[in-house]
A tleap script that builds the chain and sets N, CA, C and O, in Angstrom:
source leaprc.protein.ff14SB
mol = sequence {
  NMET THR GLY TYR VAL PHE LEU LEU LEU LEU
  MET THR THR THR LEU ILE LEU GLY VAL GLY
  LEU VAL PHE LEU GLN ARG VAL LYS ARG MET
  ALA GLU ALA SER LYS LEU PRO GLN ARG ASP
  GLU GLY SER GLY ASP GLU ARG LYS PHE LEU
  ALA GLU ASN TRP ASN LEU VAL GLU LYS THR
  ALA LEU GLU HIE GLY MET THR PRO ASP GLU
  LEU ALA ASN VAL ARG ARG ARG VAL PHE CGLY
}
set mol.1.N position { 152.332 68.787 2.394 }
set mol.1.CA position { 152.087 68.119 3.278 }
set mol.1.C position { 151.191 68.789 4.753 }
set mol.1.O position { 150.385 68.546 5.651 }
set mol.2.N position { 152.257 69.981 4.012 }
set mol.2.CA position { 153.185 71.150 6.107 }
set mol.2.C position { 152.395 71.847 5.870 }
set mol.2.O position { 152.378 72.542 6.886 }
set mol.3.N position { 151.108 72.498 4.760 }
set mol.3.CA position { 150.009 73.316 4.444 }
set mol.3.C position { 149.126 72.514 5.137 }
set mol.3.O position { 148.376 73.007 5.979 }
set mol.4.N position { 149.125 71.300 4.874 }
set mol.4.CA position { 147.249 70.441 5.275 }
set mol.4.C position { 147.332 70.525 7.099 }
set mol.4.O position { 146.387 70.861 7.814 }
set mol.5.N position { 148.537 70.176 7.518 }
set mol.5.CA position { 149.123 70.343 9.036 }
set mol.5.C position { 149.073 72.028 10.152 }
set mol.5.O position { 148.693 72.449 11.244 }
set mol.6.N position { 149.803 72.475 8.801 }
set mol.6.CA position { 149.311 73.825 8.953 }
set mol.6.C position { 147.917 73.796 9.431 }
set mol.6.O position { 147.840 73.764 10.660 }
set mol.7.N position { 146.810 73.797 8.809 }
set mol.7.CA position { 146.050 74.603 8.331 }
set mol.7.C position { 144.929 73.385 9.361 }
set mol.7.O position { 143.704 73.505 9.392 }
set mol.8.N position { 145.463 72.627 9.880 }
set mol.8.CA position { 144.713 71.760 11.000 }
set mol.8.C position { 145.084 72.000 12.325 }
set mol.8.O position { 144.347 71.561 13.209 }
set mol.9.N position { 146.066 72.600 12.612 }
set mol.9.CA position { 147.036 73.189 14.106 }
set mol.9.C position { 145.960 74.304 13.693 }
set mol.9.O position { 144.916 73.965 14.251 }
set mol.10.N position { 145.720 75.628 12.877 }
set mol.10.CA position { 145.610 76.943 12.828 }
set mol.10.C position { 143.996 76.733 13.377 }
set mol.10.O position { 143.745 77.307 14.437 }
set mol.11.N position { 142.629 75.777 12.590 }
set mol.11.CA position { 141.556 75.019 12.800 }
set mol.11.C position { 141.533 75.136 14.516 }
set mol.11.O position { 141.143 76.027 15.271 }
set mol.12.N position { 142.034 74.032 14.707 }
set mol.12.CA position { 142.254 73.161 16.111 }
set mol.12.C position { 142.183 74.389 17.105 }
set mol.12.O position { 141.628 74.157 18.179 }
set mol.13.N position { 142.661 75.639 16.896 }
set mol.13.CA position { 143.810 76.371 17.765 }
set mol.13.C position { 142.745 77.328 17.908 }
set mol.13.O position { 142.499 77.838 19.001 }
set mol.14.N position { 141.812 77.721 16.392 }
set mol.14.CA position { 140.433 78.916 16.638 }
set mol.14.C position { 139.922 78.158 17.103 }
set mol.14.O position { 139.732 78.451 18.284 }
set mol.15.N position { 139.378 76.863 16.738 }
set mol.15.CA position { 137.781 76.370 17.658 }
set mol.15.C position { 138.274 76.343 19.626 }
set mol.15.O position { 137.776 76.848 20.633 }
set mol.16.N position { 139.221 75.653 19.409 }
set mol.16.CA position { 139.803 75.509 21.201 }
set mol.16.C position { 139.318 77.346 21.514 }
set mol.16.O position { 138.182 77.586 21.921 }
set mol.17.N position { 140.387 78.558 21.248 }
set mol.17.CA position { 140.014 79.747 21.113 }
set mol.17.C position { 138.298 79.710 21.611 }
set mol.17.O position { 137.848 79.667 22.756 }
set mol.18.N position { 137.685 79.740 20.511 }
set mol.18.CA position { 136.353 80.188 20.383 }
set mol.18.C position { 135.391 79.171 21.820 }
set mol.18.O position { 134.760 79.498 22.825 }
set mol.19.N position { 135.715 78.033 21.242 }
set mol.19.CA position { 134.548 77.469 22.589 }
set mol.19.C position { 135.054 77.952 24.235 }
set mol.19.O position { 134.217 78.188 25.106 }
set mol.20.N position { 136.738 78.061 24.504 }
set mol.20.CA position { 137.485 78.740 25.937 }
set mol.20.C position { 136.027 80.374 26.088 }
set mol.20.O position { 135.342 80.698 27.058 }
set mol.21.N position { 136.083 80.841 25.011 }
set mol.21.CA position { 135.410 82.635 24.408 }
set mol.21.C position { 134.508 82.348 24.898 }
set mol.21.O position { 134.145 83.230 25.677 }
set mol.22.N position { 133.698 81.286 24.868 }
set mol.22.CA position { 132.119 81.268 25.315 }
set mol.22.C position { 132.413 80.640 26.958 }
set mol.22.O position { 132.221 81.381 27.922 }
set mol.23.N position { 132.735 79.678 27.082 }
set mol.23.CA position { 132.424 79.565 28.228 }
set mol.23.C position { 133.127 80.630 28.886 }
set mol.23.O position { 132.922 80.257 30.041 }
set mol.24.N position { 133.835 81.731 29.013 }
set mol.24.CA position { 134.364 82.831 29.591 }
set mol.24.C position { 133.216 83.472 29.674 }
set mol.24.O position { 133.072 83.949 30.800 }
set mol.25.N position { 132.142 83.735 28.801 }
set mol.25.CA position { 131.161 84.355 28.945 }
set mol.25.C position { 130.245 83.930 29.930 }
set mol.25.O position { 130.016 84.541 30.974 }
set mol.26.N position { 129.476 82.362 29.410 }
set mol.26.CA position { 128.589 82.166 30.419 }
set mol.26.C position { 129.108 82.458 32.139 }
set mol.26.O position { 128.208 82.886 32.861 }
set mol.27.N position { 130.808 82.197 32.950 }
set mol.27.CA position { 130.968 81.853 33.640 }
set mol.27.C position { 130.513 83.633 33.763 }
set mol.27.O position { 129.517 83.893 34.439 }
set mol.28.N position { 131.341 84.878 33.037 }
set mol.28.CA position { 130.323 85.795 33.785 }
set mol.28.C position { 129.341 85.987 33.123 }
set mol.28.O position { 129.533 86.710 32.145 }
set mol.29.N position { 128.481 85.670 33.248 }
set mol.29.CA position { 126.310 85.735 32.794 }
set mol.29.C position { 125.923 84.853 34.125 }
set mol.29.O position { 124.759 84.734 34.507 }
set mol.30.N position { 127.141 84.201 34.836 }
set mol.30.CA position { 126.208 83.340 36.379 }
set mol.30.C position { 126.812 84.485 37.476 }
set mol.30.O position { 126.341 84.863 38.549 }
set mol.31.N position { 128.127 84.905 36.719 }
set mol.31.CA position { 128.560 85.676 38.846 }
set mol.31.C position { 127.703 87.041 38.294 }
set mol.31.O position { 128.131 87.815 39.150 }
set mol.32.N position { 126.789 87.886 37.461 }
set mol.32.CA position { 126.961 88.876 37.020 }
set mol.32.C position { 124.975 88.405 38.019 }
set mol.32.O position { 124.574 89.065 38.978 }
set mol.33.N position { 124.334 87.441 37.526 }
set mol.33.CA position { 122.872 86.921 37.225 }
set mol.33.C position { 122.774 86.473 39.428 }
set mol.33.O position { 121.825 86.733 40.168 }
set mol.34.N position { 124.000 85.843 39.783 }
set mol.34.CA position { 124.366 85.765 41.434 }
set mol.34.C position { 124.464 87.332 42.098 }
set mol.34.O position { 124.245 87.460 43.303 }
set mol.35.N position { 124.778 88.433 41.325 }
set mol.35.CA position { 124.729 89.770 42.136 }
set mol.35.C position { 123.570 90.401 41.750 }
set mol.35.O position { 123.796 91.606 41.641 }
set mol.36.N position { 122.336 90.098 41.474 }
set mol.36.CA position { 121.236 90.843 41.514 }
set mol.36.C position { 120.929 90.625 42.829 }
set mol.36.O position { 121.353 89.838 43.675 }
set mol.37.N position { 119.694 91.918 42.818 }
set mol.37.CA position { 118.981 92.048 43.829 }
set mol.37.C position { 117.736 90.853 43.906 }
set mol.37.O position { 116.624 90.940 43.386 }
set mol.38.N position { 118.239 89.805 44.655 }
set mol.38.CA position { 116.970 88.828 44.982 }
set mol.38.C position { 114.922 89.889 44.596 }
set mol.38.O position { 114.563 91.064 44.513 }
set mol.39.N position { 114.347 88.734 44.510 }
set mol.39.CA position { 113.308 89.313 44.222 }
set mol.39.C position { 112.592 89.974 45.584 }
set mol.39.O position { 113.078 89.700 46.681 }
set mol.40.N position { 111.628 90.700 45.504 }
set mol.40.CA position { 111.215 90.487 46.918 }
set mol.40.C position { 109.511 89.878 47.163 }
set mol.40.O position { 109.137 89.786 45.994 }
set mol.41.N position { 108.542 89.512 47.879 }
set mol.41.CA position { 108.313 89.531 48.136 }
set mol.41.C position { 106.584 89.298 47.716 }
set mol.41.O position { 105.796 88.426 48.081 }
set mol.42.N position { 106.418 90.412 46.853 }
set mol.42.CA position { 105.119 91.218 45.958 }
set mol.42.C position { 104.935 91.773 47.573 }
set mol.42.O position { 105.297 91.658 48.744 }
set mol.43.N position { 103.777 92.692 46.286 }
set mol.43.CA position { 103.355 94.092 46.740 }
set mol.43.C position { 101.297 92.970 47.836 }
set mol.43.O position { 100.902 91.823 48.044 }
set mol.44.N position { 100.999 93.879 47.996 }
set mol.44.CA position { 99.273 93.703 49.396 }
set mol.44.C position { 98.646 92.990 47.974 }
set mol.44.O position { 98.062 91.913 48.094 }
set mol.45.N position { 98.771 93.567 46.731 }
set mol.45.CA position { 97.156 93.790 45.328 }
set mol.45.C position { 98.116 92.319 44.874 }
set mol.45.O position { 97.354 91.489 44.377 }
set mol.46.N position { 99.382 91.887 44.924 }
set mol.46.CA position { 99.110 90.301 43.639 }
set mol.46.C position { 99.611 89.467 44.983 }
set mol.46.O position { 100.371 88.627 44.502 }
set mol.47.N position { 99.579 89.257 46.459 }
set mol.47.CA position { 99.578 88.787 47.076 }
set mol.47.C position { 97.679 88.283 47.433 }
set mol.47.O position { 97.110 87.221 47.685 }
set mol.48.N position { 97.243 89.746 47.266 }
set mol.48.CA position { 95.417 89.284 47.182 }
set mol.48.C position { 94.747 88.731 46.041 }
set mol.48.O position { 93.615 88.250 45.982 }
set mol.49.N position { 96.175 88.959 44.558 }
set mol.49.CA position { 95.839 88.401 43.494 }
set mol.49.C position { 96.254 86.973 43.679 }
set mol.49.O position { 95.276 86.450 43.145 }
set mol.50.N position { 96.867 86.160 43.984 }
set mol.50.CA position { 97.554 85.156 43.746 }
set mol.50.C position { 96.580 83.956 44.905 }
set mol.50.O position { 96.456 82.739 44.767 }
set mol.51.N position { 96.046 84.801 45.941 }
set mol.51.CA position { 95.252 84.282 47.211 }
set mol.51.C position { 93.663 83.309 46.605 }
set mol.51.O position { 93.115 82.208 46.658 }
set mol.52.N position { 93.516 84.837 45.994 }
set mol.52.CA position { 92.018 84.631 45.009 }
set mol.52.C position { 91.848 83.532 44.008 }
set mol.52.O position { 90.743 83.041 43.778 }
set mol.53.N position { 93.143 83.080 43.309 }
set mol.53.CA position { 93.242 82.589 41.959 }
set mol.53.C position { 94.501 81.083 42.144 }
set mol.53.O position { 95.314 80.584 41.366 }
set mol.54.N position { 94.063 80.758 43.690 }
set mol.54.CA position { 95.205 79.817 44.572 }
set mol.54.C position { 94.591 78.149 43.531 }
set mol.54.O position { 95.297 77.291 43.001 }
set mol.55.N position { 93.270 78.239 43.580 }
set mol.55.CA position { 93.904 77.002 42.509 }
set mol.55.C position { 94.151 76.950 41.532 }
set mol.55.O position { 94.795 75.980 41.133 }
set mol.56.N position { 93.716 78.089 40.559 }
set mol.56.CA position { 94.142 78.423 39.141 }
set mol.56.C position { 96.301 78.398 39.353 }
set mol.56.O position { 97.302 77.785 38.982 }
set mol.57.N position { 95.944 79.305 40.024 }
set mol.57.CA position { 97.566 79.045 40.816 }
set mol.57.C position { 98.356 77.860 41.067 }
set mol.57.O position { 99.541 77.624 40.831 }
set mol.58.N position { 97.592 77.283 41.508 }
set mol.58.CA position { 98.633 75.885 41.689 }
set mol.58.C position { 98.862 74.749 40.764 }
set mol.58.O position { 99.738 73.900 40.602 }
set mol.59.N position { 97.629 75.093 40.175 }
set mol.59.CA position { 97.704 74.350 38.393 }
set mol.59.C position { 98.642 74.373 37.579 }
set mol.59.O position { 99.497 73.661 37.052 }
set mol.60.N position { 98.064 75.868 37.637 }
set mol.60.CA position { 99.028 76.359 36.325 }
set mol.60.C position { 101.024 75.634 36.400 }
set mol.60.O position { 101.864 75.149 35.642 }
set mol.61.N position { 100.894 75.937 37.527 }
set mol.61.CA position { 102.565 75.790 38.977 }
set mol.61.C position { 103.595 74.383 38.351 }
set mol.61.O position { 104.740 74.167 37.954 }
set mol.62.N position { 102.418 73.737 38.567 }
set mol.62.CA position { 102.116 71.894 38.431 }
set mol.62.C position { 102.201 71.682 37.489 }
set mol.62.O position { 102.966 70.736 37.300 }
set mol.63.N position { 101.609 72.258 36.278 }
set mol.63.CA position { 101.966 71.666 34.701 }
set mol.63.C position { 102.766 72.294 33.909 }
set mol.63.O position { 102.793 71.963 32.723 }
set mol.64.N position { 103.673 73.438 34.437 }
set mol.64.CA position { 104.868 73.586 33.825 }
set mol.64.C position { 106.102 73.187 35.075 }
set mol.64.O position { 107.039 73.969 35.235 }
set mol.65.N position { 106.019 72.186 35.739 }
set mol.65.CA position { 107.000 71.949 36.071 }
set mol.65.C position { 108.002 72.351 37.283 }
set mol.65.O position { 109.219 72.211 37.398 }
set mol.66.N position { 106.534 73.177 38.569 }
set mol.66.CA position { 106.851 73.652 39.568 }
set mol.66.C position { 106.733 72.318 40.156 }
set mol.66.O position { 105.820 71.552 39.848 }
set mol.67.N position { 108.382 71.812 41.676 }
set mol.67.CA position { 107.729 70.132 42.269 }
set mol.67.C position { 107.105 71.211 43.556 }
set mol.67.O position { 107.432 72.382 43.750 }
set mol.68.N position { 105.715 70.047 44.637 }
set mol.68.CA position { 105.552 70.289 45.288 }
set mol.68.C position { 105.823 71.527 46.003 }
set mol.68.O position { 105.320 72.638 46.166 }
set mol.69.N position { 106.687 70.948 46.306 }
set mol.69.CA position { 108.385 71.430 47.471 }
set mol.69.C position { 108.555 73.027 47.512 }
set mol.69.O position { 108.833 73.787 48.439 }
set mol.70.N position { 108.253 73.266 46.006 }
set mol.70.CA position { 108.891 75.075 45.915 }
set mol.70.C position { 107.568 75.574 46.632 }
set mol.70.O position { 107.409 76.021 47.768 }
set mol.71.N position { 106.117 75.214 44.962 }
set mol.71.CA position { 104.763 75.154 45.898 }
set mol.71.C position { 104.443 75.580 47.521 }
set mol.71.O position { 104.265 76.597 48.191 }
set mol.72.N position { 104.483 74.379 47.656 }
set mol.72.CA position { 104.834 75.171 48.774 }
set mol.72.C position { 105.376 75.584 49.609 }
set mol.72.O position { 105.125 75.249 50.767 }
set mol.73.N position { 106.413 76.558 49.250 }
set mol.73.CA position { 107.086 77.659 49.330 }
set mol.73.C position { 105.888 78.785 49.218 }
set mol.73.O position { 105.428 79.436 50.156 }
set mol.74.N position { 105.579 78.835 48.118 }
set mol.74.CA position { 105.302 80.007 47.719 }
set mol.74.C position { 103.841 79.991 48.586 }
set mol.74.O position { 103.514 80.986 49.233 }
set mol.75.N position { 102.959 78.724 48.540 }
set mol.75.CA position { 102.064 79.107 49.104 }
set mol.75.C position { 102.198 79.203 51.194 }
set mol.75.O position { 101.245 78.982 51.941 }
set mol.76.N position { 103.460 79.537 51.601 }
set mol.76.CA position { 103.428 79.649 52.907 }
set mol.76.C position { 103.367 81.839 52.381 }
set mol.76.O position { 102.616 82.797 52.566 }
set mol.77.N position { 104.861 81.501 51.613 }
set mol.77.CA position { 104.897 83.617 51.784 }
set mol.77.C position { 103.216 83.955 51.246 }
set mol.77.O position { 102.733 84.901 51.869 }
set mol.78.N position { 102.491 83.476 50.439 }
set mol.78.CA position { 101.149 83.843 49.755 }
set mol.78.C position { 100.567 84.015 50.921 }
set mol.78.O position { 100.446 85.122 51.446 }
set mol.79.N position { 100.145 82.896 51.437 }
set mol.79.CA position { 99.162 82.688 52.761 }
set mol.79.C position { 99.554 83.754 53.894 }
set mol.79.O position { 98.919 84.509 54.631 }
set mol.80.N position { 101.007 83.430 53.662 }
set mol.80.CA position { 101.874 83.770 55.641 }
set mol.80.C position { 102.339 82.869 56.684 }
set mol.80.O position { 102.797 83.322 57.733 }
savepdb mol mol.pdb
quit
């Protein structure tokens, strides 16, 4: 009986430590991601390409879950 209790305690402790390590790794990754430099607005060639193909860009963005507000922000950056 004591062996089963010890085994259960050992397994529980291992599970708690494993979950804690995964959580700490995610927190570390999120902290590193927040330190990354922000994306630039894009080169002139990229803006020109997006402007020329705006109908397709808009359709694709909406199909893939971009909100109209996010799309409006992108449009302001592309068209100035």
